[in-house]
Backbone as a printed PyTorch tensor [residue, N CA C, xyz], in Angstrom:
tensor([[[ -6.1500,  11.1070,   5.2040],
         [ -4.7210,  10.9100,   5.3460],
         [ -4.0650,  11.2940,   4.0280]],

        [[ -2.8720,  11.8760,   4.1400],
         [ -2.1190,  12.2850,   2.9650],
         [ -0.6920,  11.7770,   3.1350]],

        [[ -0.2030,  11.0190,   2.1600],
         [  1.1560,  10.4900,   2.2320],
         [  1.9060,  10.7680,   0.9390]],

        [[  3.2000,  10.9210,   1.0640],
         [  4.0560,  11.1680,  -0.0830],
         [  4.9460,   9.9510,  -0.2940]],

        [[  4.8650,   9.3540,  -1.4520],
         [  5.6450,   8.1480,  -1.7480],
         [  7.1380,   8.3450,  -1.5360]],

        [[  7.6280,   9.5270,  -1.7980],
         [  9.0750,   9.7560,  -1.7050],
         [  9.5980,   9.6640,  -0.2750]],

        [[  8.7060,   9.7390,   0.7070],
         [  9.1210,   9.6930,   2.1030],
         [  9.3670,   8.2770,   2.6190]],

        [[  9.0290,   7.2630,   1.8340],
         [  9.1260,   5.8760,   2.2860],
         [  9.6980,   4.9860,   1.1940]],

        [[ 10.3650,   3.9060,   1.6140],
         [ 10.7400,   2.9210,   0.6020],
         [  9.4950,   2.1130,   0.2720]],

        [[  9.5570,   1.3840,  -0.7910],
         [  8.3880,   0.6900,  -1.3520],
         [  7.6340,  -0.1660,  -0.3360]],

        [[  8.3040,  -1.0490,   0.3650],
         [  7.6370,  -1.9440,   1.3100],
         [  7.0980,  -1.2290,   2.5310]],

        [[  7.8570,  -0.2610,   3.0280],
         [  7.4320,   0.4930,   4.1980],
         [  6.1490,   1.2660,   3.9110]],

        [[  6.0330,   1.7940,   2.7290],
         [  4.8480,   2.5620,   2.3570],
         [  3.5840,   1.7200,   2.5110]],

        [[  3.5820,   0.5410,   1.9390],
         [  2.4030,  -0.3390,   2.0140],
         [  2.1220,  -0.7320,   3.4640]],

        [[  3.1620,  -1.0570,   4.2090],
         [  2.9820,  -1.4610,   5.6100],
         [  2.3720,  -0.3330,   6.4370]],

        [[  2.8600,   0.8840,   6.2630],
         [  2.3250,   2.0230,   7.0110],
         [  0.8500,   2.2320,   6.6910]],

        [[  0.5090,   2.1590,   5.4220],
         [ -0.8950,   2.3320,   5.0220],
         [ -1.7510,   1.2270,   5.6320]],

        [[ -1.2660,  -0.0040,   5.5400],
         [ -2.0390,  -1.1340,   6.0890],
         [ -2.2160,  -0.9870,   7.5960]],

        [[ -1.1580,  -0.6430,   8.3030],
         [ -1.2660,  -0.4920,   9.7450],
         [ -2.1960,   0.6710,  10.1040]],

        [[ -2.1660,   1.7370,   9.3220],
         [ -3.0650,   2.8690,   9.5550],
         [ -4.5210,   2.4370,   9.4370]],

        [[ -4.8000,   1.5120,   8.5180],
         [ -6.1740,   1.0290,   8.3380],
         [ -6.5980,   0.0930,   9.4640]],

        [[ -5.6320,  -0.4380,  10.2060],
         [ -5.9470,  -1.3620,  11.2870],
         [ -6.2360,  -2.7720,  10.8240]],

        [[ -5.8730,  -3.0770,   9.5860],
         [ -6.1530,  -4.3950,   9.0110],
         [ -4.9290,  -5.2980,   9.0750]],

        [[ -5.1880,  -6.6040,   9.1360],
         [ -4.1050,  -7.5670,   8.9960],
         [ -3.6860,  -7.6090,   7.5260]],

        [[ -2.5810,  -8.2600,   7.2490],
         [ -2.1550,  -8.4040,   5.8570],
         [ -3.2240,  -9.1200,   5.0410]],

        [[ -3.8070, -10.1560,   5.6120],
         [ -4.8380, -10.9150,   4.8990],
         [ -6.0620, -10.0410,   4.6260]],

        [[ -6.5190,  -9.2960,   5.6280],
         [ -7.6810,  -8.4210,   5.4660],
         [ -7.4110,  -7.3060,   4.4530]],

        [[ -6.2230,  -6.7360,   4.5320],
         [ -5.8340,  -5.6710,   3.6030],
         [ -5.8310,  -6.2030,   2.1710]],

        [[ -5.2550,  -7.3820,   1.9920],
         [ -5.2300,  -8.0090,   0.6760],
         [ -6.6280,  -8.2640,   0.1440]],

        [[ -7.5040,  -8.7350,   0.9960],
         [ -8.8860,  -9.0010,   0.5750],
         [ -9.5610,  -7.7170,   0.1040]],

        [[ -9.3410,  -6.6100,   0.8080],
         [ -9.9250,  -5.3300,   0.4210],
         [ -9.4420,  -4.8750,  -0.9550]],

        [[ -8.2120,  -5.2740,  -1.3190],
         [ -7.6280,  -4.8570,  -2.5990],
         [ -7.7180,  -5.9240,  -3.6800]],

        [[ -8.2660,  -7.0900,  -3.3400],
         [ -8.3330,  -8.1770,  -4.3070],
         [ -6.9730,  -8.8240,  -4.5350]],

        [[ -6.1490,  -8.8100,  -3.4880],
         [ -4.7970,  -9.3800,  -3.5550],
         [ -4.6760, -10.4870,  -2.5160]],

        [[ -3.7710, -11.4120,  -2.7480],
         [ -3.5630, -12.5080,  -1.8010],
         [ -2.7000, -12.0570,  -0.6200]],

        [[ -2.7640, -12.8400,   0.4450],
         [ -1.9140, -12.6030,   1.6040],
         [ -0.4510, -12.5710,   1.1760]],

        [[ -0.0660, -13.5220,   0.3490],
         [  1.3270, -13.6160,  -0.1100],
         [  1.7480, -12.3380,  -0.8550]],

        [[  0.8750, -11.8010,  -1.6780],
         [  1.1920, -10.5840,  -2.4240],
         [  1.4270,  -9.4240,  -1.4670]],

        [[  0.5810,  -9.2810,  -0.4580],
         [  0.7480,  -8.2000,   0.5230],
         [  2.0560,  -8.3990,   1.2890]],

        [[  2.3420,  -9.6240,   1.6600],
         [  3.6110,  -9.9100,   2.3340],
         [  4.7970,  -9.5150,   1.4510]],

        [[  4.7140,  -9.8410,   0.1740],
         [  5.7910,  -9.5000,  -0.7600],
         [  5.8940,  -7.9940,  -0.9840]],

        [[  4.7630,  -7.2990,  -1.0380],
         [  4.7910,  -5.8350,  -1.1450],
         [  5.5340,  -5.2480,   0.0490]],

        [[  5.1700,  -5.7010,   1.2560],
         [  5.7710,  -5.1550,   2.4650],
         [  7.2500,  -5.5100,   2.5900]],

        [[  7.6390,  -6.6550,   2.0760],
         [  9.0500,  -7.0570,   2.1040],
         [  9.8590,  -6.3510,   1.0230]],

        [[  9.1580,  -5.7410,   0.0800],
         [  9.8410,  -5.0580,  -1.0120],
         [ 10.3050,  -5.9820,  -2.1140]],

        [[  9.8170,  -7.2240,  -2.1110],
         [ 10.2460,  -8.1930,  -3.1210],
         [  9.3430,  -8.2010,  -4.3480]],

        [[  8.1620,  -7.6150,  -4.2100],
         [  7.2420,  -7.4900,  -5.3380],
         [  6.8440,  -6.0250,  -5.4590]],

        [[  6.9120,  -5.5260,  -6.6760],
         [  6.5430,  -4.1300,  -6.9170],
         [  5.0480,  -4.0190,  -7.1710]],

        [[  4.4380,  -3.0020,  -6.5940],
         [  3.0350,  -2.7260,  -6.8870],
         [  2.9790,  -1.6980,  -8.0080]],

        [[  1.8430,  -1.5870,  -8.6480],
         [  1.7220,  -0.6500,  -9.7700],
         [  0.7710,   0.4940,  -9.4270]],

        [[  0.6120,   1.3870, -10.3550],
         [ -0.2260,   2.5630, -10.1400],
         [ -1.6810,   2.1820,  -9.8810]],

        [[ -2.1460,   1.1170, -10.4800],
         [ -3.5350,   0.6790, -10.2430],
         [ -3.7470,   0.2680,  -8.7870]],

        [[ -2.7460,  -0.3820,  -8.2170],
         [ -2.8290,  -0.7630,  -6.8090],
         [ -2.8860,   0.4860,  -5.9320]],

        [[ -2.0700,   1.4750,  -6.2540],
         [ -2.0910,   2.7280,  -5.4970],
         [ -3.4380,   3.4340,  -5.6300]],

        [[ -4.0030,   3.3850,  -6.8220],
         [ -5.3310,   3.9860,  -7.0270],
         [ -6.3880,   3.2920,  -6.1790]],

        [[ -6.3360,   1.9550,  -6.1190],
         [ -7.2890,   1.2000,  -5.3010],
         [ -7.1590,   1.5860,  -3.8370]],

        [[ -5.9160,   1.6600,  -3.3550],
         [ -5.6710,   2.0330,  -1.9590],
         [ -6.2240,   3.4220,  -1.6940]],

        [[ -5.9340,   4.3350,  -2.5890],
         [ -6.3650,   5.7210,  -2.4450],
         [ -7.8920,   5.8210,  -2.3520]],

        [[ -8.5790,   5.1600,  -3.2580],
         [-10.0410,   5.2220,  -3.2880],
         [-10.6770,   4.4680,  -2.1240]],

        [[-10.1810,   3.2680,  -1.8640],
         [-10.7720,   2.4020,  -0.8430],
         [-10.6640,   2.9970,   0.5560]],

        [[ -9.5170,   3.6350,   0.8420],
         [ -9.2520,   4.1090,   2.1970],
         [ -9.2160,   5.6340,   2.3150]],

        [[ -9.6440,   6.3250,   1.2380],
         [ -9.6950,   7.7860,   1.2370],
         [ -8.3500,   8.4070,   1.6400]],

        [[ -7.3160,   7.9920,   0.9250],
         [ -5.9610,   8.4660,   1.1840],
         [ -5.4590,   9.2120,  -0.0380]],

        [[ -4.9080,  10.3830,   0.1880],
         [ -4.2730,  11.1340,  -0.9020],
         [ -2.8200,  10.6800,  -0.9900]],

        [[ -2.4550,  10.1340,  -2.1270],
         [ -1.0900,   9.6570,  -2.3310],
         [ -0.3990,  10.6050,  -3.3070]],

        [[  0.7020,  11.1610,  -2.8590],
         [  1.4790,  12.0870,  -3.6800],
         [  2.6880,  11.3400,  -4.2160]],

        [[  2.8390,  11.3840,  -5.5310],
         [  3.9770,  10.7240,  -6.1620],
         [  4.8510,  11.7890,  -6.8040]],

        [[  6.0080,  12.0480,  -6.2040],
         [  6.9740,  13.0050,  -6.7340],
         [  8.2850,  12.2830,  -6.9400]],

        [[  9.0850,  12.8090,  -7.8000],
         [ 10.4180,  12.2570,  -7.9840],
         [ 11.2610,  12.5740,  -6.7600]],

        [[ 12.1020,  11.6180,  -6.3910],
         [ 12.9970,  11.8350,  -5.2430],
         [ 14.0820,  12.8220,  -5.5910]]])
């Protein structure tokens, strides 16, 4: 899978990736070493994720993430 960050707002991006994996928020968080609450906050857009989180997602789920300026 290949996704471009500029095509989604912050919370939508994480939700789309999680739904693509077929995991619940809790399961997705466990795979990334994050709590259920953190995943909920990422998806709501109330907590910002960092580049390390994107790297984990990319490696764990074999996803190419493109980060370009909007």
